[in-house]
PQR file with spaces between the fields and no chain letter, atoms N, CA, C, O and H, PARSE charges and radii, in Angstrom:
ATOM       1  N    MET     1       0.898   -1.118    0.068 -0.4000 1.5000
ATOM       2  CA   MET     1      -0.131    0.003    0.138 -0.0000 2.0000
ATOM       3  C    MET     1       0.841    1.169   -0.126  0.5500 1.7000
ATOM       4  O    MET     1       1.985    1.086    0.322 -0.5500 1.4000
ATOM       5  N    HIS     2       0.496    2.135   -0.751 -0.4000 1.5000
ATOM       6  CA   HIS     2       1.457    3.540   -0.940 -0.0000 2.0000
ATOM       7  C    HIS     2       0.761    4.507    0.276  0.5500 1.7000
ATOM       8  O    HIS     2       1.366    4.955    1.250 -0.5500 1.4000
ATOM       9  H    HIS     2      -0.433    2.203   -1.115  0.4000 1.0000
ATOM      10  N    LYS     3      -0.670    4.703   -0.046 -0.4000 1.5000
ATOM      11  CA   LYS     3      -0.988    5.828    0.974 -0.0000 2.0000
ATOM      12  C    LYS     3      -2.808    5.629    1.028  0.5500 1.7000
ATOM      13  O    LYS     3      -3.473    5.115    0.129 -0.5500 1.4000
ATOM      14  H    LYS     3      -1.162    4.339   -0.837  0.4000 1.0000
ATOM      15  N    ALA     4      -3.267    6.107    2.144 -0.4000 1.5000
ATOM      16  CA   ALA     4      -4.697    5.976    2.089 -0.0000 2.0000
ATOM      17  C    ALA     4      -5.349    7.550    2.349  0.5500 1.7000
ATOM      18  O    ALA     4      -4.815    8.309    3.158 -0.5500 1.4000
ATOM      19  H    ALA     4      -2.726    6.525    2.875  0.4000 1.0000
ATOM      20  N    GLU     5      -6.288    7.852    1.744 -0.4000 1.5000
ATOM      21  CA   GLU     5      -6.934    9.250    1.710 -0.0000 2.0000
ATOM      22  C    GLU     5      -8.111    9.027    2.271  0.5500 1.7000
ATOM      23  O    GLU     5      -8.903    8.335    1.632 -0.5500 1.4000
ATOM      24  H    GLU     5      -6.721    7.236    1.086  0.4000 1.0000
ATOM      25  N    VAL     6      -8.466    9.494    3.440 -0.4000 1.5000
ATOM      26  CA   VAL     6      -9.973    9.565    3.848 -0.0000 2.0000
ATOM      27  C    VAL     6     -10.682   10.554    3.356  0.5500 1.7000
ATOM      28  O    VAL     6     -10.258   11.706    3.267 -0.5500 1.4000
ATOM      29  H    VAL     6      -7.822   10.057    3.958  0.4000 1.0000
ATOM      30  N    LEU     7     -11.979   10.121    2.948 -0.4000 1.5000
ATOM      31  CA   LEU     7     -12.780   10.881    2.370 -0.0000 2.0000
ATOM      32  C    LEU     7     -13.916   11.661    3.123  0.5500 1.7000
ATOM      33  O    LEU     7     -14.277   12.828    2.968 -0.5500 1.4000
ATOM      34  H    LEU     7     -12.324    9.185    3.020  0.4000 1.0000
ATOM      35  N    ASP     8     -14.358   10.739    3.945 -0.4000 1.5000
ATOM      36  CA   ASP     8     -15.469   11.165    4.795 -0.0000 2.0000
ATOM      37  C    ASP     8     -15.452   10.137    6.033  0.5500 1.7000
ATOM      38  O    ASP     8     -14.783    9.111    6.155 -0.5500 1.4000
ATOM      39  H    ASP     8     -14.065    9.792    4.071  0.4000 1.0000
ATOM      40  N    THR     9     -16.307   10.666    6.844 -0.4000 1.5000
ATOM      41  CA   THR     9     -16.456    9.802    8.232 -0.0000 2.0000
ATOM      42  C    THR     9     -17.849   10.204    8.704  0.5500 1.7000
ATOM      43  O    THR     9     -18.295   11.329    8.477 -0.5500 1.4000
ATOM      44  H    THR     9     -16.850   11.500    6.745  0.4000 1.0000
ATOM      45  N    PHE    10     -18.614    9.147    9.448 -0.4000 1.5000
ATOM      46  CA   PHE    10     -19.743    9.266    9.784 -0.0000 2.0000
ATOM      47  C    PHE    10     -19.850    8.550   11.310  0.5500 1.7000
ATOM      48  O    PHE    10     -19.431    7.395   11.384 -0.5500 1.4000
ATOM      49  H    PHE    10     -18.251    8.233    9.632  0.4000 1.0000
ATOM      50  N    VAL    11     -20.315    9.092   12.365 -0.4000 1.5000
ATOM      51  CA   VAL    11     -20.315    8.596   13.729 -0.0000 2.0000
ATOM      52  C    VAL    11     -21.941    8.455   14.101  0.5500 1.7000
ATOM      53  O    VAL    11     -22.558    9.512   13.970 -0.5500 1.4000
ATOM      54  H    VAL    11     -20.656   10.030   12.305  0.4000 1.0000
ATOM      55  N    ASN    12     -22.539    7.574   14.442 -0.4000 1.5000
ATOM      56  CA   ASN    12     -23.894    7.250   14.614 -0.0000 2.0000
ATOM      57  C    ASN    12     -24.279    8.108   16.105  0.5500 1.7000
ATOM      58  O    ASN    12     -23.470    8.587   16.899 -0.5500 1.4000
ATOM      59  H    ASN    12     -22.038    6.715   14.548  0.4000 1.0000
ATOM      60  N    ARG    13     -25.625    8.120   16.179 -0.4000 1.5000
ATOM      61  CA   ARG    13     -26.181    9.041   17.592 -0.0000 2.0000
ATOM      62  C    ARG    13     -25.678    8.271   18.683  0.5500 1.7000
ATOM      63  O    ARG    13     -25.346    9.008   19.612 -0.5500 1.4000
ATOM      64  H    ARG    13     -26.283    7.730   15.534  0.4000 1.0000
ATOM      65  N    ASN    14     -25.514    7.147   18.894 -0.4000 1.5000
ATOM      66  CA   ASN    14     -25.349    6.750   20.328 -0.0000 2.0000
ATOM      67  C    ASN    14     -23.725    6.415   20.308  0.5500 1.7000
ATOM      68  O    ASN    14     -23.206    5.958   21.326 -0.5500 1.4000
ATOM      69  H    ASN    14     -25.785    6.548   18.140  0.4000 1.0000
ATOM      70  N    LEU    15     -23.035    6.628   19.254 -0.4000 1.5000
ATOM      71  CA   LEU    15     -21.571    6.788   19.301 -0.0000 2.0000
ATOM      72  C    LEU    15     -21.025    5.400   19.455  0.5500 1.7000
ATOM      73  O    LEU    15     -19.985    5.204   20.083 -0.5500 1.4000
ATOM      74  H    LEU    15     -23.456    6.999   18.427  0.4000 1.0000
ATOM      75  N    SER    16     -21.815    4.284   18.807 -0.4000 1.5000
ATOM      76  CA   SER    16     -21.519    2.778   19.147 -0.0000 2.0000
ATOM      77  C    SER    16     -20.894    2.451   17.907  0.5500 1.7000
ATOM      78  O    SER    16     -20.402    1.324   17.842 -0.5500 1.4000
ATOM      79  H    SER    16     -22.660    4.444   18.297  0.4000 1.0000
ATOM      80  N    ALA    17     -20.800    3.248   16.834 -0.4000 1.5000
ATOM      81  CA   ALA    17     -20.274    2.812   15.433 -0.0000 2.0000
ATOM      82  C    ALA    17     -19.573    3.800   14.544  0.5500 1.7000
ATOM      83  O    ALA    17     -20.203    4.850   14.673 -0.5500 1.4000
ATOM      84  H    ALA    17     -21.200    4.163   16.887  0.4000 1.0000
ATOM      85  N    VAL    18     -18.708    3.957   13.814 -0.4000 1.5000
ATOM      86  CA   VAL    18     -17.988    4.867   13.155 -0.0000 2.0000
ATOM      87  C    VAL    18     -17.967    4.366   11.741  0.5500 1.7000
ATOM      88  O    VAL    18     -17.676    3.178   11.597 -0.5500 1.4000
ATOM      89  H    VAL    18     -18.196    3.104   13.709  0.4000 1.0000
ATOM      90  N    THR    19     -18.214    5.038   10.740 -0.4000 1.5000
ATOM      91  CA   THR    19     -18.005    4.532    9.215 -0.0000 2.0000
ATOM      92  C    THR    19     -16.960    5.608    8.640  0.5500 1.7000
ATOM      93  O    THR    19     -17.106    6.824    8.766 -0.5500 1.4000
ATOM      94  H    THR    19     -18.450    6.003   10.857  0.4000 1.0000
ATOM      95  N    VAL    20     -15.913    4.996    8.007 -0.4000 1.5000
ATOM      96  CA   VAL    20     -15.022    5.812    7.234 -0.0000 2.0000
ATOM      97  C    VAL    20     -15.075    5.381    5.818  0.5500 1.7000
ATOM      98  O    VAL    20     -15.237    4.199    5.515 -0.5500 1.4000
ATOM      99  H    VAL    20     -15.795    4.008    7.905  0.4000 1.0000
ATOM     100  N    GLU    21     -14.909    6.549    4.748 -0.4000 1.5000
ATOM     101  CA   GLU    21     -14.764    6.244    3.422 -0.0000 2.0000
ATOM     102  C    GLU    21     -13.305    6.603    3.123  0.5500 1.7000
ATOM     103  O    GLU    21     -12.747    7.495    3.761 -0.5500 1.4000
ATOM     104  H    GLU    21     -14.778    7.510    4.993  0.4000 1.0000
ATOM     105  N    PHE    22     -12.737    5.976    2.243 -0.4000 1.5000
ATOM     106  CA   PHE    22     -11.368    6.211    1.899 -0.0000 2.0000
ATOM     107  C    PHE    22     -10.994    5.558    0.575  0.5500 1.7000
ATOM     108  O    PHE    22     -11.643    4.653    0.050 -0.5500 1.4000
ATOM     109  H    PHE    22     -13.191    5.251    1.724  0.4000 1.0000
ATOM     110  N    HIS    23      -9.956    6.069    0.119 -0.4000 1.5000
ATOM     111  CA   HIS    23      -9.268    5.471   -0.978 -0.0000 2.0000
ATOM     112  C    HIS    23      -7.863    5.007   -0.621  0.5500 1.7000
ATOM     113  O    HIS    23      -7.162    5.678    0.136 -0.5500 1.4000
ATOM     114  H    HIS    23      -9.428    6.804    0.546  0.4000 1.0000
ATOM     115  N    CYS    24      -7.504    4.024   -1.084 -0.4000 1.5000
ATOM     116  CA   CYS    24      -6.194    3.119   -0.626 -0.0000 2.0000
ATOM     117  C    CYS    24      -5.344    2.902   -2.127  0.5500 1.7000
ATOM     118  O    CYS    24      -5.626    2.214   -3.108 -0.5500 1.4000
ATOM     119  H    CYS    24      -8.074    3.478   -1.699  0.4000 1.0000
ATOM     120  N    GLN    25      -4.278    3.733   -1.860 -0.4000 1.5000
ATOM     121  CA   GLN    25      -3.450    3.771   -3.079 -0.0000 2.0000
ATOM     122  C    GLN    25      -2.956    2.446   -3.232  0.5500 1.7000
ATOM     123  O    GLN    25      -2.784    1.949   -2.119 -0.5500 1.4000
ATOM     124  H    GLN    25      -4.049    4.291   -1.062  0.4000 1.0000
ATOM     125  N    ILE    26      -2.650    1.649   -4.188 -0.4000 1.5000
ATOM     126  CA   ILE    26      -1.930    0.372   -4.279 -0.0000 2.0000
ATOM     127  C    ILE    26      -0.854    0.441   -5.660  0.5500 1.7000
ATOM     128  O    ILE    26      -1.020    1.201   -6.615 -0.5500 1.4000
ATOM     129  H    ILE    26      -2.791    2.054   -5.092  0.4000 1.0000
ATOM     130  N    PHE    27       0.143   -0.427   -5.525 -0.4000 1.5000
ATOM     131  CA   PHE    27       1.303   -0.035   -6.875 -0.0000 2.0000
ATOM     132  C    PHE    27       0.904   -1.063   -7.964  0.5500 1.7000
ATOM     133  O    PHE    27       1.114   -0.731   -9.131 -0.5500 1.4000
ATOM     134  H    PHE    27       0.277   -1.044   -4.749  0.4000 1.0000
ATOM     135  N    ASP    28       0.353   -2.272   -7.716 -0.4000 1.5000
ATOM     136  CA   ASP    28       0.220   -3.276   -8.664 -0.0000 2.0000
ATOM     137  C    ASP    28      -1.063   -4.011   -8.726  0.5500 1.7000
ATOM     138  O    ASP    28      -1.083   -5.011   -8.009 -0.5500 1.4000
ATOM     139  H    ASP    28       0.182   -2.542   -6.768  0.4000 1.0000
ATOM     140  N    PRO    29      -2.320   -3.726   -9.517 -0.5600 1.5000
ATOM     141  CA   PRO    29      -1.946   -2.530  -10.450  0.2800 2.0000
ATOM     142  C    PRO    29      -2.150   -1.264   -9.954  0.5500 1.7000
ATOM     143  O    PRO    29      -3.015   -1.152   -9.085 -0.5500 1.4000
ATOM     144  N    PRO    30      -1.412   -0.064  -10.390 -0.5600 1.5000
ATOM     145  CA   PRO    30      -1.465    1.231   -9.973  0.2800 2.0000
ATOM     146  C    PRO    30      -3.042    1.597   -9.892  0.5500 1.7000
ATOM     147  O    PRO    30      -3.723    1.419  -10.901 -0.5500 1.4000
ATOM     148  N    CYS    31      -3.642    2.112   -8.699 -0.4000 1.5000
ATOM     149  CA   CYS    31      -4.934    2.331   -8.746 -0.0000 2.0000
ATOM     150  C    CYS    31      -5.381    2.339   -7.252  0.5500 1.7000
ATOM     151  O    CYS    31      -4.753    1.780   -6.353 -0.5500 1.4000
ATOM     152  H    CYS    31      -3.089    2.257   -7.879  0.4000 1.0000
ATOM     153  N    ALA    32      -6.459    2.989   -7.105 -0.4000 1.5000
ATOM     154  CA   ALA    32      -6.951    3.381   -5.821 -0.0000 2.0000
ATOM     155  C    ALA    32      -8.260    2.403   -5.531  0.5500 1.7000
ATOM     156  O    ALA    32      -9.200    2.389   -6.326 -0.5500 1.4000
ATOM     157  H    ALA    32      -6.968    3.443   -7.835  0.4000 1.0000
ATOM     158  N    LEU    33      -8.249    1.582   -4.326 -0.4000 1.5000
ATOM     159  CA   LEU    33      -9.172    0.919   -4.023 -0.0000 2.0000
ATOM     160  C    LEU    33     -10.012    1.547   -3.143  0.5500 1.7000
ATOM     161  O    LEU    33      -9.581    2.146   -2.158 -0.5500 1.4000
ATOM     162  H    LEU    33      -7.485    1.594   -3.681  0.4000 1.0000
ATOM     163  N    ARG    34     -11.280    1.452   -3.438 -0.4000 1.5000
ATOM     164  CA   ARG    34     -12.221    2.523   -2.905 -0.0000 2.0000
ATOM     165  C    ARG    34     -12.921    1.583   -1.749  0.5500 1.7000
ATOM     166  O    ARG    34     -13.426    0.511   -2.082 -0.5500 1.4000
ATOM     167  H    ARG    34     -11.630    0.965   -4.238  0.4000 1.0000
ATOM     168  N    ILE    35     -12.933    1.987   -0.492 -0.4000 1.5000
ATOM     169  CA   ILE    35     -13.147    1.171    0.791 -0.0000 2.0000
ATOM     170  C    ILE    35     -14.047    2.053    1.606  0.5500 1.7000
ATOM     171  O    ILE    35     -13.957    3.279    1.544 -0.5500 1.4000
ATOM     172  H    ILE    35     -12.522    2.858   -0.221  0.4000 1.0000
ATOM     173  N    LEU    36     -14.974    1.391    2.421 -0.4000 1.5000
ATOM     174  CA   LEU    36     -15.747    1.750    3.364 -0.0000 2.0000
ATOM     175  C    LEU    36     -15.646    1.107    4.340  0.5500 1.7000
ATOM     176  O    LEU    36     -15.778   -0.094    4.101 -0.5500 1.4000
ATOM     177  H    LEU    36     -15.048    0.395    2.471  0.4000 1.0000
ATOM     178  N    GLY    37     -15.425    1.400    5.614 -0.4000 1.5000
ATOM     179  CA   GLY    37     -14.994    0.729    6.777 -0.0000 2.0000
ATOM     180  C    GLY    37     -16.152    1.133    7.788  0.5500 1.7000
ATOM     181  O    GLY    37     -16.489    2.310    7.916 -0.5500 1.4000
ATOM     182  H    GLY    37     -15.318    2.375    5.807  0.4000 1.0000
ATOM     183  N    ARG    38     -16.777    0.038    8.539 -0.4000 1.5000
ATOM     184  CA   ARG    38     -17.621    0.388    9.764 -0.0000 2.0000
ATOM     185  C    ARG    38     -17.091   -0.425   10.999  0.5500 1.7000
ATOM     186  O    ARG    38     -16.841   -1.630   11.010 -0.5500 1.4000
ATOM     187  H    ARG    38     -16.503   -0.919    8.434  0.4000 1.0000
ATOM     188  N    LEU    39     -16.977    0.403   11.966 -0.4000 1.5000
ATOM     189  CA   LEU    39     -16.006    0.165   13.099 -0.0000 2.0000
ATOM     190  C    LEU    39     -17.231    0.134   14.167  0.5500 1.7000
ATOM     191  O    LEU    39     -18.045    1.056   14.196 -0.5500 1.4000
ATOM     192  H    LEU    39     -17.181    1.382   11.957  0.4000 1.0000
ATOM     193  N    SER    40     -17.311   -0.943   15.011 -0.4000 1.5000
ATOM     194  CA   SER    40     -18.147   -0.884   16.158 -0.0000 2.0000
ATOM     195  C    SER    40     -17.309   -0.560   17.206  0.5500 1.7000
ATOM     196  O    SER    40     -16.167   -1.019   17.175 -0.5500 1.4000
ATOM     197  H    SER    40     -16.649   -1.692   14.987  0.4000 1.0000
ATOM     198  N    VAL    41     -17.748    0.336   18.388 -0.4000 1.5000
ATOM     199  CA   VAL    41     -17.034    0.972   19.358 -0.0000 2.0000
ATOM     200  C    VAL    41     -17.740    0.825   20.664  0.5500 1.7000
ATOM     201  O    VAL    41     -18.926    1.149   20.726 -0.5500 1.4000
ATOM     202  H    VAL    41     -18.676    0.708   18.413  0.4000 1.0000
ATOM     203  N    ASN    42     -17.086    0.342   21.767 -0.4000 1.5000
ATOM     204  CA   ASN    42     -17.627    0.113   22.848 -0.0000 2.0000
ATOM     205  C    ASN    42     -17.677    1.435   23.734  0.5500 1.7000
ATOM     206  O    ASN    42     -17.123    2.458   23.333 -0.5500 1.4000
ATOM     207  H    ASN    42     -16.122    0.079   21.717  0.4000 1.0000
ATOM     208  N    ALA    43     -18.438    1.384   25.097 -0.4000 1.5000
ATOM     209  CA   ALA    43     -18.578    2.659   25.828 -0.0000 2.0000
ATOM     210  C    ALA    43     -17.269    3.239   26.099  0.5500 1.7000
ATOM     211  O    ALA    43     -17.231    4.453   26.296 -0.5500 1.4000
ATOM     212  H    ALA    43     -18.889    0.552   25.423  0.4000 1.0000
ATOM     213  N    ASP    44     -16.248    2.599   26.137 -0.4000 1.5000
ATOM     214  CA   ASP    44     -14.879    3.133   26.388 -0.0000 2.0000
ATOM     215  C    ASP    44     -14.124    3.640   25.136  0.5500 1.7000
ATOM     216  O    ASP    44     -12.923    3.907   25.174 -0.5500 1.4000
ATOM     217  H    ASP    44     -16.279    1.612   25.977  0.4000 1.0000
ATOM     218  N    GLY    45     -14.772    3.740   24.190 -0.4000 1.5000
ATOM     219  CA   GLY    45     -14.390    4.177   22.735 -0.0000 2.0000
ATOM     220  C    GLY    45     -13.246    3.248   22.232  0.5500 1.7000
ATOM     221  O    GLY    45     -12.295    3.677   21.578 -0.5500 1.4000
ATOM     222  H    GLY    45     -15.748    3.522   24.159  0.4000 1.0000
ATOM     223  N    GLU    46     -13.391    2.066   22.552 -0.4000 1.5000
ATOM     224  CA   GLU    46     -12.310    0.842   21.814 -0.0000 2.0000
ATOM     225  C    GLU    46     -12.877    0.246   20.702  0.5500 1.7000
ATOM     226  O    GLU    46     -14.046   -0.134   20.657 -0.5500 1.4000
ATOM     227  H    GLU    46     -14.163    1.718   23.084  0.4000 1.0000
ATOM     228  N    ILE    47     -12.080    0.158   19.814 -0.4000 1.5000
ATOM     229  CA   ILE    47     -12.830   -0.652   18.568 -0.0000 2.0000
ATOM     230  C    ILE    47     -13.209   -2.142   18.798  0.5500 1.7000
ATOM     231  O    ILE    47     -12.261   -2.913   18.946 -0.5500 1.4000
ATOM     232  H    ILE    47     -11.130    0.468   19.851  0.4000 1.0000
ATOM     233  N    ILE    48     -14.343   -2.600   18.843 -0.4000 1.5000
ATOM     234  CA   ILE    48     -14.729   -4.010   19.082 -0.0000 2.0000
ATOM     235  C    ILE    48     -14.878   -4.875   18.071  0.5500 1.7000
ATOM     236  O    ILE    48     -14.894   -6.091   18.261 -0.5500 1.4000
ATOM     237  H    ILE    48     -15.113   -1.973   18.723  0.4000 1.0000
ATOM     238  N    GLY    49     -15.006   -4.296   16.844 -0.4000 1.5000
ATOM     239  CA   GLY    49     -15.246   -5.138   15.583 -0.0000 2.0000
ATOM     240  C    GLY    49     -15.008   -4.070   14.616  0.5500 1.7000
ATOM     241  O    GLY    49     -14.889   -2.850   14.729 -0.5500 1.4000
ATOM     242  H    GLY    49     -14.993   -3.308   16.690  0.4000 1.0000
ATOM     243  N    ALA    50     -14.970   -4.942   13.560 -0.4000 1.5000
ATOM     244  CA   ALA    50     -14.719   -4.012   11.844 -0.0000 2.0000
ATOM     245  C    ALA    50     -15.418   -4.805   10.769  0.5500 1.7000
ATOM     246  O    ALA    50     -15.559   -6.026   10.708 -0.5500 1.4000
ATOM     247  H    ALA    50     -15.067   -5.933   13.468  0.4000 1.0000
ATOM     248  N    GLU    51     -15.786   -3.967   10.019 -0.4000 1.5000
ATOM     249  CA   GLU    51     -16.339   -4.647    8.670 -0.0000 2.0000
ATOM     250  C    GLU    51     -15.954   -3.771    7.639  0.5500 1.7000
ATOM     251  O    GLU    51     -16.210   -2.569    7.713 -0.5500 1.4000
ATOM     252  H    GLU    51     -15.671   -2.974   10.069  0.4000 1.0000
ATOM     253  N    ASN    52     -15.296   -4.322    6.581 -0.4000 1.5000
ATOM     254  CA   ASN    52     -14.934   -3.541    5.444 -0.0000 2.0000
ATOM     255  C    ASN    52     -15.596   -3.889    4.057  0.5500 1.7000
ATOM     256  O    ASN    52     -15.588   -5.030    3.595 -0.5500 1.4000
ATOM     257  H    ASN    52     -15.088   -5.298    6.521  0.4000 1.0000
ATOM     258  N    PHE    53     -16.204   -2.738    3.399 -0.4000 1.5000
ATOM     259  CA   PHE    53     -16.503   -2.992    2.056 -0.0000 2.0000
ATOM     260  C    PHE    53     -15.807   -2.529    0.949  0.5500 1.7000
ATOM     261  O    PHE    53     -15.776   -1.307    0.802 -0.5500 1.4000
ATOM     262  H    PHE    53     -16.211   -1.811    3.774  0.4000 1.0000
ATOM     263  N    VAL    54     -15.134   -3.362   -0.015 -0.4000 1.5000
ATOM     264  CA   VAL    54     -14.099   -2.859   -0.769 -0.0000 2.0000
ATOM     265  C    VAL    54     -14.554   -3.201   -2.211  0.5500 1.7000
ATOM     266  O    VAL    54     -14.733   -4.370   -2.553 -0.5500 1.4000
ATOM     267  H    VAL    54     -15.159   -4.355    0.104  0.4000 1.0000
ATOM     268  N    ASP    55     -14.755   -2.046   -3.133 -0.4000 1.5000
ATOM     269  CA   ASP    55     -15.035   -2.118   -4.565 -0.0000 2.0000
ATOM     270  C    ASP    55     -13.519   -2.405   -5.534  0.5500 1.7000
ATOM     271  O    ASP    55     -12.661   -1.570   -5.819 -0.5500 1.4000
ATOM     272  H    ASP    55     -14.610   -1.096   -2.855  0.4000 1.0000
ATOM     273  N    PRO    56     -13.559   -3.821   -5.884 -0.5600 1.5000
ATOM     274  CA   PRO    56     -12.311   -4.395   -6.283  0.2800 2.0000
ATOM     275  C    PRO    56     -12.166   -4.311   -7.892  0.5500 1.7000
ATOM     276  O    PRO    56     -11.252   -4.813   -8.547 -0.5500 1.4000
ATOM     277  N    ARG    57     -13.391   -3.485   -8.445 -0.4000 1.5000
ATOM     278  CA   ARG    57     -13.197   -3.255   -9.927 -0.0000 2.0000
ATOM     279  C    ARG    57     -11.712   -2.755  -10.421  0.5500 1.7000
ATOM     280  O    ARG    57     -11.120   -3.464  -11.235 -0.5500 1.4000
ATOM     281  H    ARG    57     -14.133   -3.078   -7.913  0.4000 1.0000
ATOM     282  N    ASP    58     -11.217   -1.779  -10.035 -0.4000 1.5000
ATOM     283  CA   ASP    58      -9.953   -1.251  -10.534 -0.0000 2.0000
ATOM     284  C    ASP    58      -8.979   -2.238  -10.350  0.5500 1.7000
ATOM     285  O    ASP    58      -8.109   -2.289  -11.219 -0.5500 1.4000
ATOM     286  H    ASP    58     -11.698   -1.203   -9.374  0.4000 1.0000
ATOM     287  N    VAL    59      -8.922   -3.005   -9.456 -0.4000 1.5000
ATOM     288  CA   VAL    59      -7.836   -4.210   -9.553 -0.0000 2.0000
ATOM     289  C    VAL    59      -8.121   -5.385  -10.479  0.5500 1.7000
ATOM     290  O    VAL    59      -7.192   -5.926  -11.079 -0.5500 1.4000
ATOM     291  H    VAL    59      -9.629   -2.963   -8.750  0.4000 1.0000
ATOM     292  N    THR    60      -9.419   -5.807  -10.617 -0.4000 1.5000
ATOM     293  CA   THR    60      -9.977   -6.791  -11.370 -0.0000 2.0000
ATOM     294  C    THR    60      -9.926   -6.431  -12.437  0.5500 1.7000
ATOM     295  O    THR    60      -9.304   -7.258  -13.102 -0.5500 1.4000
ATOM     296  H    THR    60     -10.174   -5.367  -10.130  0.4000 1.0000
ATOM     297  N    ASP    61     -10.397   -5.239  -13.276 -0.4000 1.5000
ATOM     298  CA   ASP    61     -10.422   -4.903  -14.289 -0.0000 2.0000
ATOM     299  C    ASP    61      -9.533   -3.679  -14.668  0.5500 1.7000
ATOM     300  O    ASP    61     -10.161   -2.664  -14.971 -0.5500 1.4000
ATOM     301  H    ASP    61     -10.903   -4.566  -12.735  0.4000 1.0000
ATOM     302  N    PRO    62      -8.248   -3.615  -14.698 -0.5600 1.5000
ATOM     303  CA   PRO    62      -7.434   -2.443  -14.647  0.2800 2.0000
ATOM     304  C    PRO    62      -7.783   -1.476  -16.072  0.5500 1.7000
ATOM     305  O    PRO    62      -8.052   -2.082  -17.109 -0.5500 1.4000
ATOM     306  N    GLY    63      -7.767   -0.229  -16.069 -0.4000 1.5000
ATOM     307  CA   GLY    63      -8.168    0.729  -16.900 -0.0000 2.0000
ATOM     308  C    GLY    63      -9.601    0.649  -17.210  0.5500 1.7000
ATOM     309  O    GLY    63      -9.889    1.017  -18.349 -0.5500 1.4000
ATOM     310  H    GLY    63      -7.549    0.263  -15.226  0.4000 1.0000
ATOM     311  N    ARG    64     -10.648    0.220  -16.399 -0.4000 1.5000
ATOM     312  CA   ARG    64     -11.763    0.206  -16.955 -0.0000 2.0000
ATOM     313  C    ARG    64     -12.245    1.698  -16.684  0.5500 1.7000
ATOM     314  O    ARG    64     -13.115    2.003  -17.500 -0.5500 1.4000
ATOM     315  H    ARG    64     -10.414   -0.079  -15.474  0.4000 1.0000
ATOM     316  N    ARG    65     -12.023    2.469  -16.012 -0.4000 1.5000
ATOM     317  CA   ARG    65     -12.709    3.852  -15.944 -0.0000 2.0000
ATOM     318  C    ARG    65     -12.184    4.716  -17.413  0.5500 1.7000
ATOM     319  O    ARG    65     -12.899    5.523  -18.007 -0.5500 1.4000
ATOM     320  H    ARG    65     -11.316    2.222  -15.349  0.4000 1.0000
ATOM     321  N    GLY    66     -10.929    4.376  -17.776 -0.4000 1.5000
ATOM     322  CA   GLY    66     -10.300    4.975  -19.100 -0.0000 2.0000
ATOM     323  C    GLY    66     -11.415    4.571  -20.248  0.5500 1.7000
ATOM     324  O    GLY    66     -11.728    5.249  -21.227 -0.5500 1.4000
ATOM     325  H    GLY    66     -10.349    3.720  -17.293  0.4000 1.0000
ATOM     326  N    SER    67     -11.794    3.620  -19.963 -0.4000 1.5000
ATOM     327  CA   SER    67     -12.738    2.812  -21.307 -0.0000 2.0000
ATOM     328  C    SER    67     -14.317    3.231  -21.392  0.5500 1.7000
ATOM     329  O    SER    67     -15.048    2.844  -22.303 -0.5500 1.4000
ATOM     330  H    SER    67     -11.540    3.069  -19.168  0.4000 1.0000
ATOM     331  N    GLN    68     -14.758    4.102  -20.284 -0.4000 1.5000
ATOM     332  CA   GLN    68     -16.117    4.436  -19.943 -0.0000 2.0000
ATOM     333  C    GLN    68     -16.387    5.431  -20.872  0.5500 1.7000
ATOM     334  O    GLN    68     -15.415    6.035  -21.326 -0.5500 1.4000
ATOM     335  H    GLN    68     -14.164    4.416  -19.544  0.4000 1.0000
ATOM     336  N    SER    69     -17.705    5.786  -21.320 -0.4000 1.5000
ATOM     337  CA   SER    69     -17.621    6.947  -22.077 -0.0000 2.0000
ATOM     338  C    SER    69     -18.418    7.881  -21.255  0.5500 1.7000
ATOM     339  O    SER    69     -18.572    9.047  -21.619 -0.5500 1.4000
ATOM     340  H    SER    69     -18.494    5.296  -20.951  0.4000 1.0000
């Protein structure tokens, strides 16, 4: 991984979950993975669970964005 760029965050009302949207730059193939992570948080503010959603299309189909009209 080269770098990660945080795009946006969201904290729910009862402070038990945080969602983070970010791009993760990788080298091979050179592209940005689009990732959304949901972290479960306990009353002490500790992360107790995580679930990540990744859009792999730029890795599995390199150059796809350049071929779209």
